[in-house]
C-alpha angles and dihedrals in degrees: 000000000000122000090250092052090047092052091049091051091051092048092051092051092046092050090049092051091046089053091051089048089055091052090048092052092050092045095046096052092041090054090045091053096046091044089057088063098045093269092292110130092195090061093059110104116238093239090061092049089050090048090051093051092044094051100042098081090052094045092049097044094046092046094052092046093049091045089052093049090050090050095241089142093053099063126110105240096210090057099042109149144150089308090067090052091051091050091048092051091049091048093051093047088057091043091054089062092043092049092050091049090047094048091051092046093049092041091232116182103191128151114276090236089058092061096041100043093041091049095049095041093050090048092052096045098045090048091047089050090061092051097039096090092052094043096047092044091050093055092040091055091043094053093041094043095052088064098050119005118165092185121045105178133204113197113211106204126044096205134102095293092051091047093052092049093047091051092049093047092046096046097039129091096260096123094176095046122095130177101216105177146353129230120205132163093216105104091205090065096053111117094014126110132239115204088338094310118117121240100224107177150315133284092287090060095055097098093047095046092048088061095041095051096033091238119188100167128050124190117197104212106177107108095167107062141103121275091243093051090049091049094048094051094043090049088058092046094052090058089067095066088226123139103271126208135165142195116242119265119266090260089058097047118092112224089341093292115166124182141149089254089063095051109107137184115275111260132201089257089066089063098054092094095217132111115252115258109256123200135178097255094181093060093042096047091045088059090055097045114116091005127125103242127191126194117194113205084023093161096058129093096271095030095053092048089049088054091051093050094043091050089061089061091062099234119193090247135353118211117197111198118187139144092220108078097196094056093045092048094049096052091043092054092045092053092046088057096045099036107033095172095051120099104229118183121188114200125186118216147103127262085222091066106090096193093047096049092045091051092051092050094047093046101045103022097206121210096206129025126195106196108205099144109118147122105251110168107112100203094044092050090050087061093043105033095158090059090054089055095044096049105030104033107024092034091054091046093051093046092047093050092048090049093050092048093058094041102252107187099217133014116191118192122202110226135171141225086247087075089072112091089337122210094184135055093243091058091043091051090052090050088052088052090053088052089050090052094050093045092049091050090057092049102041143049092236115099105240117192137164130215118210124195141146134253118328117226113234097008120139109284096011122134098253097065088044093051091047091051092048091048091049088053091052096257163224100203109210122219120177096217135359092229100044113125133188141182113244138195136169124254092249089052092050092050092046089055093049091050091046090052092053089053096047095040117126093161136280098033128136107210115211128192121222095230098182120226119354118247125235108236091215090056090048092052092049092047091051091050091052092046087053089058099257137111117242116242090009108056095013119025122216117219124196110216102181130249115306123232110290094011123126132196095245138018129220129213099202137040113227094242095052100070122192136268122191126234132199087273108070091211094054124072137175125234114215116244116257115233117246142156105266095196091051090047093052090053089052090051090056089050090050091049093052094043094050092047089055092047092242117201088210096059092114091052091052091049090050090055091055098038106045092186092059106113098194095141091062094056117136 
């Protein structure tokens, strides 16, 4: 619809409403006059009839003008609310003065009841007119919906967010949608109504009320709550087999806006039961601005998200270094579209190639390096342990030495909780990398730091994409052990932590995230099956395959001898460096390099000599 057509439509509606207002004014004062004489028209004196006819043009004209000034012809009928009542009250307060002035000017001598009853009756009818569309439509939808609803909704949360959503759902055009009841943990709200919808109980009544009201759709509408509270309520909701949706958290809402369009399906991240990591992005990004930043492994899950977040800080130049050309190309093209003024350079190469990494450092002289290039798949590295050493350990060592040689200001290494008391070669290689970082920090001016966190939801090779694929194929979903537990975080959280570490870094630290309670993988698989609309073990079977080589039931984030130091972010801590002989360690690195190049069968034994916490002999 063009602007001209829109304006015409509004004018036509406004004229129609003004015409009805005129009829209401005439009707109200006529009723008031007849009522004064016991509703007998023949009893009304002629002088009063003449006064009525004489005053009507003035009453009508002044009413329409005042209504227009008070914007009573500008409202959207389907969204009429308390604002329209306030405007009506204001209009009639002004009209009272105008009517008095008009009556004095025209020398009207009408009964007092005529003025009072006509005034009150016209106020009631003109206000009702503006709510009539919403009222009639509400009952029309209610009566029609009872016969054939496709969506019977339970709103969890009787606060402001729930109220906004109920109003939008009630006033919208969803004819076959009905909000049936509200759940709220506040005992003072029990038995009350919210926008006409009864508040019927707390979280422990959800299962019962779903059956009572025949609910098939639940909306979780509590944006401001703790992660654990959110998890507990959603865990109850998912047992109902209803469609489950949620509003974003307060941190994700812009200016507190809540609307049906922003309601999304519940995701596995909603069930983690941990508050999102929050960082001071302004401070962090300001430290990156106008710097030459390099991300190794920049095409991977963590690396590509690092590139996206770094690009927002407007660095002088962003260098994406990756051995996989497709990944590097995709993130480069994405950033060129989203950040047209940013110089983005994608370079192909391996961190294992000494000449290549030295050439990159000499040519571009980065100020900050985020080292995310690594082999990370535990079972694959168990079968190819020498590759884990070549890429993870020696690659990190070569990159770190090249960075120190050209005077890189900060070098941030991406580590893992599998580096703590490792039972697999991948974890042991990451622990060796941490030792490289701390040794290099003692020897060089560059600030070398490591960031250690758990599993990343949705990253390449993680369990969530695997589970989703298995569910899409009809199952079975494979879990290694019923009791296996892991710490989890989202990709944005992981990147936030890495960026925070680069800001806090003084040199030599291992930053560790407080990731809350670990999650049972079996529970995660079952939750994901339910969120996909299926019943575990009935629609989608779960098969336990046994622990893989090098895998343990639980991961740790901290070695006992490291201790913890707090930072300004309560969810981020620092592990103290462990003392070691740097010269001895460098000799061992040379031995590792030679052994891995010759595909030594004793590579795990050599690693165990250097990393005393490596428990390779106890592998399953």
